[in-house]
TISE-864337 format. One line per field, with one value per atom (N, C-alpha, C, CB): residue number from 1; chain; atom name; x negated, y, z negated. Coordinates in steps of 0.05 Angstrom, whole numbers. Glycine has a CB too. Example, Ala and Ser with C-alpha at 12.3 -4.5 7.8 and 13.67 -1.06 7.14 Angstrom:
BEGIN
seq c(1  1  1  1  2  2  2  2)
mol c(A  A  A  A  A  A  A  A)
atom c(N  CA  C  CB  N  CA  C  CB)
xx c(-264  -246  -264  -226  -257  -273  -258  -282)
yy c(-114  -90  -66  -89  -45  -21  1  -12)
zz c(-156  -156  -156  -181  -142  -143  -157  -114)
END
This chain:
BEGIN
seq c(1  1  1  1  2  2  2  2  3  3  3  3  4  4  4  4  5  5  5  5  6  6  6  6  7  7  7  7  8  8  8  8  9  9  9  9  10  10  10  10  11  11  11  11  12  12  12  12  13  13  13  13  14  14  14  14  15  15  15  15  16  16  16  16  17  17  17  17  18  18  18  18  19  19  19  19  20  20  20  20  21  21  21  21  22  22  22  22  23  23  23  23  24  24  24  24  25  25  25  25  26  26  26  26  27  27  27  27  28  28  28  28  29  29  29  29  30  30  30  30  31  31  31  31  32  32  32  32  33  33  33  33  34  34  34  34  35  35  35  35  36  36  36  36  37  37  37  37  38  38  38  38  39  39  39  39  40  40  40  40  41  41  41  41  42  42  42  42  43  43  43  43  44  44  44  44  45  45  45  45  46  46  46  46  47  47  47  47  48  48  48  48  49  49  49  49  50  50  50  50  51  51  51  51  52  52  52  52  53  53  53  53  54  54  54  54  55  55  55  55  56  56  56  56  57  57  57  57  58  58  58  58  59  59  59  59  60  60  60  60  61  61  61  61  62  62  62  62  63  63  63  63  64  64  64  64  65  65  65  65  66  66  66  66  67  67  67  67  68  68  68  68  69  69  69  69  70  70  70  70  71  71  71  71  72  72  72  72  73  73  73  73  74  74  74  74  75  75  75  75  76  76  76  76  77  77  77  77  78  78  78  78  79  79  79  79  80  80  80  80  81  81  81  81  82  82  82  82  83  83  83  83  84  84  84  84  85  85  85  85  86  86  86  86  87  87  87  87  88  88  88  88  89  89  89  89  90  90  90  90  91  91  91  91  92  92  92  92  93  93  93  93  94  94  94  94  95  95  95  95  96  96  96  96  97  97  97  97  98  98  98  98  99  99  99  99  100  100  100  100  101  101  101  101  102  102  102  102  103  103  103  103  104  104  104  104  105  105  105  105  106  106  106  106  107  107  107  107  108  108  108  108  109  109  109  109  110  110  110  110  111  111  111  111  112  112  112  112  113  113  113  113  114  114  114  114  115  115  115  115  116  116  116  116  117  117  117  117  118  118  118  118  119  119  119  119  120  120  120  120  121  121  121  121  122  122  122  122  123  123  123  123  124  124  124  124  125  125  125  125  126  126  126  126  127  127  127  127  128  128  128  128  129  129  129  129  130  130  130  130  131  131  131  131  132  132  132  132  133  133  133  133  134  134  134  134  135  135  135  135  136  136  136  136  137  137  137  137  138  138  138  138  139  139  139  139  140  140  140  140  141  141  141  141  142  142  142  142  143  143  143  143  144  144  144  144  145  145  145  145  146  146  146  146  147  147  147  147  148  148  148  148  149  149  149  149  150  150  150  150  151  151  151  151  152  152  152  152  153  153  153  153  154  154  154  154  155  155  155  155  156  156  156  156  157  157  157  157  158  158  158  158  159  159  159  159  160  160  160  160  161  161  161  161  162  162  162  162  163  163  163  163  164  164  164  164  165  165  165  165  166  166  166  166  167  167  167  167  168  168  168  168  169  169  169  169  170  170  170  170  171  171  171  171  172  172  172  172  173  173  173  173  174  174  174  174  175  175  175  175  176  176  176  176  177  177  177  177  178  178  178  178  179  179  179  179  180  180  180  180  181  181  181  181  182  182  182  182  183  183  183  183  184  184  184  184  185  185  185  185  186  186  186  186  187  187  187  187  188  188  188  188  189  189  189  189  190  190  190  190  191  191  191  191  192  192  192  192  193  193  193  193  194  194  194  194  195  195  195  195  196  196  196  196  197  197  197  197  198  198  198  198  199  199  199  199  200  200  200  200  201  201  201  201  202  202  202  202  203  203  203  203  204  204  204  204  205  205  205  205  206  206  206  206  207  207  207  207  208  208  208  208  209  209  209  209  210  210  210  210  211  211  211  211  212  212  212  212  213  213  213  213  214  214  214  214  215  215  215  215  216  216  216  216  217  217  217  217  218  218  218  218  219  219  219  219  220  220  220  220  221  221  221  221  222  222  222  222  223  223  223  223)
mol c(A  A  A  A  A  A  A  A  A  A  A  A  A  A  A  A  A  A  A  A  A  A  A  A  A  A  A  A  A  A  A  A  A  A  A  A  A  A  A  A  A  A  A  A  A  A  A  A  A  A  A  A  A  A  A  A  A  A  A  A  A  A  A  A  A  A  A  A  A  A  A  A  A  A  A  A  A  A  A  A  A  A  A  A  A  A  A  A  A  A  A  A  A  A  A  A  A  A  A  A  A  A  A  A  A  A  A  A  A  A  A  A  A  A  A  A  A  A  A  A  A  A  A  A  A  A  A  A  A  A  A  A  A  A  A  A  A  A  A  A  A  A  A  A  A  A  A  A  A  A  A  A  A  A  A  A  A  A  A  A  A  A  A  A  A  A  A  A  A  A  A  A  A  A  A  A  A  A  A  A  A  A  A  A  A  A  A  A  A  A  A  A  A  A  A  A  A  A  A  A  A  A  A  A  A  A  A  A  A  A  A  A  A  A  A  A  A  A  A  A  A  A  A  A  A  A  A  A  A  A  A  A  A  A  A  A  A  A  A  A  A  A  A  A  A  A  A  A  A  A  A  A  A  A  A  A  A  A  A  A  A  A  A  A  A  A  A  A  A  A  A  A  A  A  A  A  A  A  A  A  A  A  A  A  A  A  A  A  A  A  A  A  A  A  A  A  A  A  A  A  A  A  A  A  A  A  A  A  A  A  A  A  A  A  A  A  A  A  A  A  A  A  A  A  A  A  A  A  A  A  A  A  A  A  A  A  A  A  A  A  A  A  A  A  A  A  A  A  A  A  A  A  A  A  A  A  A  A  A  A  A  A  A  A  A  A  A  A  A  A  A  A  A  A  A  A  A  A  A  A  A  A  A  A  A  A  A  A  A  A  A  A  A  A  A  A  A  A  A  A  A  A  A  A  A  A  A  A  A  A  A  A  A  A  A  A  A  A  A  A  A  A  A  A  A  A  A  A  A  A  A  A  A  A  A  A  A  A  A  A  A  A  A  A  A  A  A  A  A  A  A  A  A  A  A  A  A  A  A  A  A  A  A  A  A  A  A  A  A  A  A  A  A  A  A  A  A  A  A  A  A  A  A  A  A  A  A  A  A  A  A  A  A  A  A  A  A  A  A  A  A  A  A  A  A  A  A  A  A  A  A  A  A  A  A  A  A  A  A  A  A  A  A  A  A  A  A  A  A  A  A  A  A  A  A  A  A  A  A  A  A  A  A  A  A  A  A  A  A  A  A  A  A  A  A  A  A  A  A  A  A  A  A  A  A  A  A  A  A  A  A  A  A  A  A  A  A  A  A  A  A  A  A  A  A  A  A  A  A  A  A  A  A  A  A  A  A  A  A  A  A  A  A  A  A  A  A  A  A  A  A  A  A  A  A  A  A  A  A  A  A  A  A  A  A  A  A  A  A  A  A  A  A  A  A  A  A  A  A  A  A  A  A  A  A  A  A  A  A  A  A  A  A  A  A  A  A  A  A  A  A  A  A  A  A  A  A  A  A  A  A  A  A  A  A  A  A  A  A  A  A  A  A  A  A  A  A  A  A  A  A  A  A  A  A  A  A  A  A  A  A  A  A  A  A  A  A  A  A  A  A  A  A  A  A  A  A  A  A  A  A  A  A  A  A  A  A  A  A  A  A  A  A  A  A  A  A  A  A  A  A  A  A  A  A  A  A  A  A  A  A  A  A  A  A  A  A  A  A  A  A  A  A  A  A  A  A  A  A  A  A  A  A  A  A  A  A  A  A  A  A  A  A  A  A  A  A  A  A  A  A  A  A  A  A  A  A  A  A  A  A  A  A  A  A  A  A  A  A  A  A  A  A  A  A  A  A  A  A  A  A  A  A  A  A  A  A  A  A  A  A  A  A  A  A  A  A  A  A  A  A  A  A  A  A  A  A  A  A  A  A  A  A  A  A  A  A  A  A  A  A  A  A  A  A  A  A  A  A  A  A  A  A  A  A  A  A  A  A  A  A  A  A  A  A  A  A  A  A  A  A  A)
atom c(N  CA  C  CB  N  CA  C  CB  N  CA  C  CB  N  CA  C  CB  N  CA  C  CB  N  CA  C  CB  N  CA  C  CB  N  CA  C  CB  N  CA  C  CB  N  CA  C  CB  N  CA  C  CB  N  CA  C  CB  N  CA  C  CB  N  CA  C  CB  N  CA  C  CB  N  CA  C  CB  N  CA  C  CB  N  CA  C  CB  N  CA  C  CB  N  CA  C  CB  N  CA  C  CB  N  CA  C  CB  N  CA  C  CB  N  CA  C  CB  N  CA  C  CB  N  CA  C  CB  N  CA  C  CB  N  CA  C  CB  N  CA  C  CB  N  CA  C  CB  N  CA  C  CB  N  CA  C  CB  N  CA  C  CB  N  CA  C  CB  N  CA  C  CB  N  CA  C  CB  N  CA  C  CB  N  CA  C  CB  N  CA  C  CB  N  CA  C  CB  N  CA  C  CB  N  CA  C  CB  N  CA  C  CB  N  CA  C  CB  N  CA  C  CB  N  CA  C  CB  N  CA  C  CB  N  CA  C  CB  N  CA  C  CB  N  CA  C  CB  N  CA  C  CB  N  CA  C  CB  N  CA  C  CB  N  CA  C  CB  N  CA  C  CB  N  CA  C  CB  N  CA  C  CB  N  CA  C  CB  N  CA  C  CB  N  CA  C  CB  N  CA  C  CB  N  CA  C  CB  N  CA  C  CB  N  CA  C  CB  N  CA  C  CB  N  CA  C  CB  N  CA  C  CB  N  CA  C  CB  N  CA  C  CB  N  CA  C  CB  N  CA  C  CB  N  CA  C  CB  N  CA  C  CB  N  CA  C  CB  N  CA  C  CB  N  CA  C  CB  N  CA  C  CB  N  CA  C  CB  N  CA  C  CB  N  CA  C  CB  N  CA  C  CB  N  CA  C  CB  N  CA  C  CB  N  CA  C  CB  N  CA  C  CB  N  CA  C  CB  N  CA  C  CB  N  CA  C  CB  N  CA  C  CB  N  CA  C  CB  N  CA  C  CB  N  CA  C  CB  N  CA  C  CB  N  CA  C  CB  N  CA  C  CB  N  CA  C  CB  N  CA  C  CB  N  CA  C  CB  N  CA  C  CB  N  CA  C  CB  N  CA  C  CB  N  CA  C  CB  N  CA  C  CB  N  CA  C  CB  N  CA  C  CB  N  CA  C  CB  N  CA  C  CB  N  CA  C  CB  N  CA  C  CB  N  CA  C  CB  N  CA  C  CB  N  CA  C  CB  N  CA  C  CB  N  CA  C  CB  N  CA  C  CB  N  CA  C  CB  N  CA  C  CB  N  CA  C  CB  N  CA  C  CB  N  CA  C  CB  N  CA  C  CB  N  CA  C  CB  N  CA  C  CB  N  CA  C  CB  N  CA  C  CB  N  CA  C  CB  N  CA  C  CB  N  CA  C  CB  N  CA  C  CB  N  CA  C  CB  N  CA  C  CB  N  CA  C  CB  N  CA  C  CB  N  CA  C  CB  N  CA  C  CB  N  CA  C  CB  N  CA  C  CB  N  CA  C  CB  N  CA  C  CB  N  CA  C  CB  N  CA  C  CB  N  CA  C  CB  N  CA  C  CB  N  CA  C  CB  N  CA  C  CB  N  CA  C  CB  N  CA  C  CB  N  CA  C  CB  N  CA  C  CB  N  CA  C  CB  N  CA  C  CB  N  CA  C  CB  N  CA  C  CB  N  CA  C  CB  N  CA  C  CB  N  CA  C  CB  N  CA  C  CB  N  CA  C  CB  N  CA  C  CB  N  CA  C  CB  N  CA  C  CB  N  CA  C  CB  N  CA  C  CB  N  CA  C  CB  N  CA  C  CB  N  CA  C  CB  N  CA  C  CB  N  CA  C  CB  N  CA  C  CB  N  CA  C  CB  N  CA  C  CB  N  CA  C  CB  N  CA  C  CB  N  CA  C  CB  N  CA  C  CB  N  CA  C  CB  N  CA  C  CB  N  CA  C  CB  N  CA  C  CB  N  CA  C  CB  N  CA  C  CB  N  CA  C  CB  N  CA  C  CB  N  CA  C  CB  N  CA  C  CB  N  CA  C  CB  N  CA  C  CB  N  CA  C  CB  N  CA  C  CB  N  CA  C  CB  N  CA  C  CB  N  CA  C  CB  N  CA  C  CB  N  CA  C  CB  N  CA  C  CB  N  CA  C  CB  N  CA  C  CB  N  CA  C  CB  N  CA  C  CB  N  CA  C  CB  N  CA  C  CB  N  CA  C  CB  N  CA  C  CB  N  CA  C  CB  N  CA  C  CB  N  CA  C  CB  N  CA  C  CB  N  CA  C  CB  N  CA  C  CB  N  CA  C  CB  N  CA  C  CB  N  CA  C  CB  N  CA  C  CB  N  CA  C  CB  N  CA  C  CB  N  CA  C  CB  N  CA  C  CB  N  CA  C  CB  N  CA  C  CB  N  CA  C  CB  N  CA  C  CB  N  CA  C  CB  N  CA  C  CB)
xx c(-17  0  -18  19  -14  -30  -21  -27  -41  -35  -28  -59  -12  -6  -21  25  -31  -49  -38  -76  -45  -44  -72  -25  -82  -110  -113  -121  -132  -141  -169  -139  -171  -197  -211  -194  -237  -253  -279  -260  -289  -314  -335  -308  -328  -347  -349  -339  -372  -376  -394  -388  -390  -368  -345  -379  -333  -311  -285  -317  -266  -239  -220  -237  -202  -184  -165  -168  -160  -143  -115  -141  -105  -78  -76  -70  -98  -98  -97  -122  -112  -112  -84  -134  -72  -45  -25  -37  -27  -8  -11  -14  -35  -39  -30  -69  -34  -25  6  -35  19  49  59  60  47  56  51  42  28  22  41  -7  48  67  95  68  102  129  130  135  108  107  100  88  94  86  62  109  42  19  -6  18  -28  -55  -66  -73  -76  -89  -118  -86  -126  -153  -168  -154  -188  -206  -227  -219  -223  -240  -257  -225  -283  -301  -319  -319  -319  -334  -356  -315  -381  -403  -405  -430  -399  -397  -425  -384  -430  -455  -451  -477  -466  -465  -492  -460  -491  -516  -536  -511  -561  -582  -587  -576  -569  -574  -588  -548  -595  -610  -593  -622  -567  -549  -549  -521  -553  -553  -576  -556  -599  -622  -616  -647  -605  -599  -577  -589  -558  -538  -550  -516  -569  -582  -597  -601  -610  -624  -604  -641  -582  -561  -550  -539  -546  -536  -556  -529  -582  -603  -604  -630  -599  -599  -575  -600  -554  -530  -513  -538  -519  -504  -475  -517  -471  -444  -427  -444  -439  -425  -417  -441  -435  -429  -406  -454  -406  -384  -358  -389  -359  -334  -322  -341  -338  -328  -315  -350  -320  -307  -279  -324  -271  -244  -223  -242  -202  -180  -154  -182  -132  -106  -98  -84  -83  -73  -50  -65  -38  -16  -25  9  -18  -25  -8  -21  -21  -6  -9  22  -21  -25  -50  -26  -48  -73  -89  -65  -116  -133  -159  -140  -171  -197  -214  -193  -240  -259  -272  -281  -278  -292  -309  -271  -334  -353  -361  -378  -358  -365  -383  -339  -397  -415  -407  -445  -402  -394  -377  -380  -363  -345  -319  -340  -310  -287  -262  -281  -255  -230  -232  -224  -256  -259  -257  -286  -269  -269  -240  -286  -225  -198  -180  -186  -183  -167  -172  -173  -197  -203  -191  -234  -192  -180  -150  -188  -137  -108  -100  -98  -116  -110  -113  -129  -132  -138  -122  -167  -108  -94  -66  -110  -50  -23  -25  -3  -24  -27  -1  -50  9  34  30  45  9  3  -25  24  -34  -61  -59  -79  -73  -75  -102  -69  -104  -129  -129  -134  -150  -152  -162  -171  -148  -155  -163  -131  -190  -199  -190  -229  -187  -179  -199  -177  -188  -205  -196  -205  -215  -208  -195  -233  -186  -172  -191  -159  -216  -235  -241  -261  -245  -251  -228  -260  -203  -179  -178  -154  -187  -187  -209  -188  -232  -255  -253  -280  -246  -246  -222  -272  -214  -192  -201  -177  -185  -191  -187  -174  -196  -193  -164  -206  -147  -118  -107  -102  -114  -104  -114  -113  -140  -150  -138  -181  -132  -120  -92  -120  -77  -50  -50  -37  -71  -73  -84  -89  -95  -109  -94  -136  -78  -65  -35  -72  -23  7  22  13  9  23  24  9  41  42  16  65  10  -14  -4  -33  -11  -3  -27  9  -23  -45  -45  -43  -67  -69  -87  -80  -89  -106  -96  -107  -110  -102  -74  -120  -62  -34  -13  -29  -21  -1  12  -13  -3  8  27  -15  22  40  67  28  69  94  111  90  100  116  136  97  159  179  168  205  174  164  179  167  170  183  213  169  229  257  262  273  279  284  297  302  290  300  330  285  346  375  380  390  389  394  423  388  427  453  469  452  495  510  510  539  509  509  537  498  537  563  573  559  599  612  599  642  593  581  553  579  539  512  513  497  532  536  543  558  560  567  543  590  527  503  483  489  480  463  472  460  499  510  506  539  510  506  477  515  459  431  423  414  435  429  439  442  463  474  457  503  449  432  405  428  394  368  371  358  393  397  401  421  415  419  392  438  376  349  332  335  334  319  328  321  355  365  357  396  357  348  319  353  303  274  270  259  285  283  291  300  313  323  303  350  290  270  246  261  237  214  221  205  246  255  256  282  265  266  238  281  220  192  180  175  186  176  188  182  214  226  214  257  209  198  170  196  154  127  128  111  147  149  159  169  178  188  167  211  146  126  103  114  104  83  86  84  63  63  80  35  81  97  127  93  137  165  170  174  151  154  155  132  137  137  163  113  173  198  221  205  221  242  240  240  215  212  222  182  216  226  257  215  269  298  310  307  297  308  303  297  285  278  301  252  306  329  324  335  299  293  297  265  301  305  281  309  285  264  242  276  249  229  211  242  222  206  187  224  198  181  158  198  162  141  120  152  130  112  95  127  108  93  71  112  78  58  35  72  41  20  1  32  12  -5  -23  12  -14  -31  -54  -14  -50  -71  -94  -60  -119  -141  -143  -168  -149  -150  -173  -152  -194  -217  -214  -242  -193  -189  -176  -173)
yy c(-24  0  25  0  42  66  87  78  99  120  146  124  161  188  207  194  229  247  275  247  288  317  325  325  342  350  376  352  376  401  407  400  425  430  453  436  449  470  473  463  497  503  516  521  523  537  521  566  510  495  511  467  510  496  514  482  526  545  534  573  530  522  531  491  549  560  538  584  538  518  519  522  543  545  531  575  531  516  486  524  477  448  440  441  457  451  450  472  469  470  445  495  437  412  388  409  387  364  361  365  384  383  374  411  384  377  347  394  337  308  291  302  299  284  284  294  307  309  293  339  291  276  247  288  239  212  204  192  222  219  219  241  212  212  240  191  251  277  274  292  285  282  308  274  307  330  330  330  346  346  372  345  368  391  390  390  413  415  436  424  427  446  458  431  484  497  500  524  490  493  486  474  501  496  483  523  462  449  469  426  468  484  510  490  518  543  538  558  560  558  547  585  552  542  511  552  499  469  459  459  472  464  466  480  489  493  473  521  467  448  420  447  413  387  385  382  406  406  403  432  418  416  388  436  375  347  328  338  333  316  318  323  341  344  331  374  329  316  333  291  360  377  380  404  384  388  362  395  340  314  309  291  316  313  330  319  355  373  363  402  353  343  320  335  302  279  286  259  310  318  328  340  333  343  322  355  329  310  325  299  311  324  335  304  356  368  352  397  334  318  289  321  276  248  231  239  209  191  196  190  219  225  212  256  193  181  201  157  198  217  204  240  218  209  234  194  229  250  245  252  267  264  288  260  284  305  305  302  327  329  353  332  352  373  382  364  408  418  443  397  449  472  463  482  477  467  462  487  480  476  452  501  447  423  397  424  397  373  367  377  387  382  374  408  387  379  351  399  342  314  294  310  301  283  281  292  304  304  287  333  288  272  242  280  235  206  194  203  210  199  211  205  199  210  231  187  256  278  293  297  295  310  340  303  350  378  383  395  408  416  441  423  440  463  475  454  500  514  538  522  540  563  587  558  609  634  655  644  660  680  708  680  727  754  767  771  781  795  824  780  841  869  872  886  896  902  900  929  908  907  878  922  861  833  819  818  827  815  821  824  845  853  840  883  834  824  794  831  779  750  738  738  714  699  681  683  677  659  630  664  611  583  575  565  584  577  587  588  611  622  605  651  597  581  553  579  542  515  515  504  536  538  534  564  544  542  515  565  499  475  449  475  449  424  426  419  403  402  395  381  398  394  420  372  423  448  455  447  480  491  509  505  503  518  534  500  559  576  576  605  569  570  593  543  596  618  628  641  648  658  668  680  677  687  666  702  640  619  619  592  623  623  646  624  669  691  686  716  667  661  642  649  631  613  629  598  618  632  636  617  659  665  648  694  650  635  643  639  624  630  649  603  668  687  673  710  683  672  678  683  658  661  664  637  687  693  686  722  674  667  692  647  693  717  722  715  747  754  752  782  745  743  771  727  773  799  813  795  797  809  820  789  806  815  841  793  842  867  890  863  886  908  917  899  899  906  922  881  914  928  957  914  960  987  1004  985  993  1008  1016  991  998  1005  1027  980  1027  1048  1075  1041  1075  1100  1111  1096  1093  1102  1112  1078  1099  1108  1136  1089  1141  1167  1189  1167  1182  1200  1207  1189  1187  1192  1210  1165  1205  1221  1250  1210  1254  1281  1295  1281  1281  1292  1300  1272  1283  1290  1315  1266  1317  1340  1366  1337  1364  1387  1395  1381  1376  1382  1396  1356  1386  1399  1427  1382  1430  1456  1476  1455  1466  1483  1491  1469  1473  1479  1500  1454  1498  1517  1545  1508  1546  1572  1584  1568  1568  1579  1590  1557  1576  1586  1612  1565  1614  1639  1662  1635  1656  1677  1687  1667  1672  1680  1696  1656  1700  1715  1745  1709  1759  1788  1803  1799  1792  1805  1806  1791  1784  1783  1802  1755  1802  1820  1849  1815  1856  1884  1891  1888  1872  1877  1881  1855  1865  1868  1894  1845  1903  1929  1952  1933  1950  1971  1971  1967  1947  1946  1957  1917  1955  1965  1994  1949  2007  2035  2053  2042  2074  2092  2111  2108  2118  2137  2124  2149  2139  2128  2111  2150  2091  2073  2087  2050  2107  2121  2137  2140  2150  2166  2149  2183  2125  2107  2097  2084  2089  2079  2101  2069  2127  2149  2155  2174  2153  2158  2137  2159  2111  2090  2093  2063  2103  2106  2129  2111  2149  2172  2163  2195  2145  2135  2118  2120  2105  2087  2104  2068  2099  2115  2111  2107  2133  2132  2115  2159  2112  2096  2067  2105  2058  2030  2016  2025)
zz c(0  0  0  -25  19  21  0  49  -12  -32  -18  -51  -32  -23  -41  -24  -30  -45  -47  -31  -69  -72  -76  -96  -57  -58  -72  -29  -91  -104  -94  -135  -75  -63  -77  -33  -83  -96  -79  -125  -81  -66  -83  -42  -107  -125  -151  -131  -157  -181  -200  -176  -226  -240  -247  -265  -227  -232  -222  -219  -239  -232  -254  -228  -247  -267  -277  -255  -303  -315  -303  -345  -295  -284  -257  -281  -241  -216  -221  -199  -240  -246  -257  -267  -273  -283  -261  -304  -242  -219  -203  -202  -196  -180  -195  -173  -221  -236  -236  -265  -239  -238  -211  -245  -190  -163  -158  -142  -167  -163  -178  -172  -203  -219  -206  -248  -195  -183  -157  -176  -142  -117  -121  -98  -147  -152  -135  -148  -134  -117  -133  -96  -120  -132  -129  -119  -151  -151  -143  -178  -121  -111  -116  -81  -133  -138  -115  -166  -95  -72  -73  -45  -79  -80  -55  -105  -41  -16  -20  7  -16  -17  10  -25  12  38  49  35  73  87  116  75  133  162  170  177  186  194  206  213  196  207  192  235  174  160  133  155  120  95  73  87  74  53  52  57  75  76  59  104  59  44  14  51  6  -22  -31  -28  -14  -21  -25  0  -8  -11  -37  12  -45  -71  -94  -75  -91  -112  -114  -107  -92  -92  -104  -64  -98  -109  -140  -97  -150  -180  -193  -187  -178  -189  -207  -204  -208  -226  -217  -228  -191  -181  -185  -152  -179  -182  -211  -172  -230  -258  -267  -275  -256  -263  -252  -254  -227  -214  -229  -185  -239  -254  -280  -258  -290  -315  -311  -328  -286  -281  -285  -253  -299  -304  -300  -333  -294  -292  -319  -282  -319  -345  -357  -340  -341  -351  -352  -333  -374  -377  -358  -407  -349  -332  -302  -339  -295  -266  -256  -262  -237  -226  -211  -207  -212  -199  -189  -219  -171  -160  -155  -133  -151  -145  -118  -167  -104  -78  -74  -55  -66  -61  -31  -79  -18  10  15  27  38  46  74  45  77  104  102  119  123  123  110  152  89  73  89  51  107  123  140  140  152  169  152  183  128  111  103  86  94  85  108  72  131  155  163  178  162  170  150  171  124  104  107  76  114  117  141  121  162  186  180  209  163  159  136  154  120  96  94  70  77  72  51  64  59  40  38  50  13  8  11  -20  -1  0  -9  -16  -4  -12  -30  13  -52  -71  -68  -100  -61  -58  -76  -29  -92  -110  -94  -134  -97  -83  -103  -65  -105  -124  -116  -127  -135  -129  -109  -154  -90  -70  -67  -43  -59  -54  -27  -56  -22  3  27  3  23  45  53  38  33  39  51  13  44  56  86  42  93  121  138  124  125  139  144  124  123  126  113  115  122  111  89  133  69  48  57  23  40  47  51  25  34  36  63  13  71  97  120  100  119  141  141  138  118  117  128  88  124  135  165  127  178  207  216  218  197  206  199  193  178  169  173  139  175  179  154  200  130  105  90  87  71  56  42  35  41  27  5  46  -20  -43  -53  -65  -58  -68  -99  -56  -111  -140  -149  -151  -174  -185  -211  -165  -222  -249  -251  -257  -228  -229  -233  -205  -232  -234  -262  -229  -283  -310  -314  -331  -301  -304  -292  -292  -274  -261  -278  -234  -299  -316  -332  -336  -337  -354  -382  -355  -393  -420  -441  -426  -465  -487  -490  -513  -496  -499  -523  -504  -519  -541  -565  -532  -588  -613  -615  -637  -620  -624  -654  -612  -662  -690  -697  -697  -719  -728  -736  -752  -730  -737  -767  -727  -775  -803  -816  -807  -841  -855  -861  -882  -867  -872  -895  -876  -917  -940  -934  -963  -917  -910  -894  -895  -875  -859  -877  -838  -896  -915  -931  -933  -939  -954  -937  -965  -912  -894  -889  -868  -885  -881  -906  -874  -929  -954  -957  -978  -951  -953  -933  -947  -909  -890  -900  -863  -911  -921  -944  -931  -962  -985  -975  -1005  -954  -944  -931  -923  -918  -906  -928  -887  -949  -971  -984  -992  -989  -1000  -982  -1005  -956  -937  -938  -909  -940  -941  -967  -939  -989  -1015  -1014  -1038  -1002  -1000  -983  -988  -961  -944  -959  -919  -975  -990  -1011  -1002  -1025  -1045  -1033  -1059  -1010  -997  -987  -973  -977  -968  -992  -955  -1015  -1039  -1048  -1062  -1047  -1054  -1035  -1054  -1009  -990  -995  -961  -1001  -1007  -1032  -1010  -1052  -1077  -1072  -1099  -1056  -1050  -1035  -1034  -1016  -1000  -1018  -977  -1036  -1054  -1073  -1070  -1079  -1098  -1085  -1112  -1059  -1046  -1051  -1016  -1048  -1052  -1031  -1051  -1007  -986  -994  -960  -1004  -1012  -1036  -1020  -1056  -1079  -1070  -1099  -1051  -1041  -1027  -1022  -1012  -998  -1018  -979  -1039  -1060  -1074  -1080  -1079  -1093  -1075  -1099  -1049  -1031  -1031  -1003  -1031  -1030  -1056  -1026  -1079  -1104  -1109  -1127  -1093  -1097  -1090  -1081  -1107  -1102  -1078  -1126  -1074  -1053  -1026  -1055  -1005  -978  -970  -957  -954  -946  -931  -928  -913  -898  -916  -877  -936  -954  -971  -973  -979  -995  -979  -1005  -954  -937  -932  -911  -928  -923  -948  -915  -972  -996  -1001  -1020  -995  -998  -978  -994  -954  -934  -942  -907  -955  -964  -986  -974  -1004  -1025  -1015  -1045  -992  -982  -970  -960  -978  -967  -937  -980  -923  -894  -884  -882  -900  -891  -894  -905  -909  -914  -892  -940)
END
């Protein structure tokens, strides 16, 4: 019996966002398929990257990292596969030769300039394979529904009455505090020399103009 696959393709080791692995695991479980962790070391024959990729393969670091990958859900069958070449070509060849339900490709964040200059792996795979291509990445977790809101039990009539009483008492206390502070402010203003002088002028029998003129005469001109 031929296995059906959900491919999780990676090109950068050891970088794989947990949300992408969770997404691929859910899709594999839903499709009752084998989750294939397919890591492709991107290199074109004859270029310098091919040499560095060969050294990396000889060290076994990438293969060791690949074997640590596991589905995020228990019970999902999985396999590992390491390839060398152009990622879109490798994935397209595997899709042609096997029963593949879909491909999950992690798409790292890119700037506007890079989006105009080159296509990401997911965009190139859409043009190359005849199965669905799902884009994974850090934004996958943000698409999950948030936690269910807490459902509070209705309050009893006695409790509602107590709350209303407490609110009224709090407002009364706030009003009393405001009135006390206002009274203190008025008392401080009334005790100032300016208010006392104004009261003295108001109590003086002589006309206000004459009193002000007499006070101005008493004040030394040089002061």
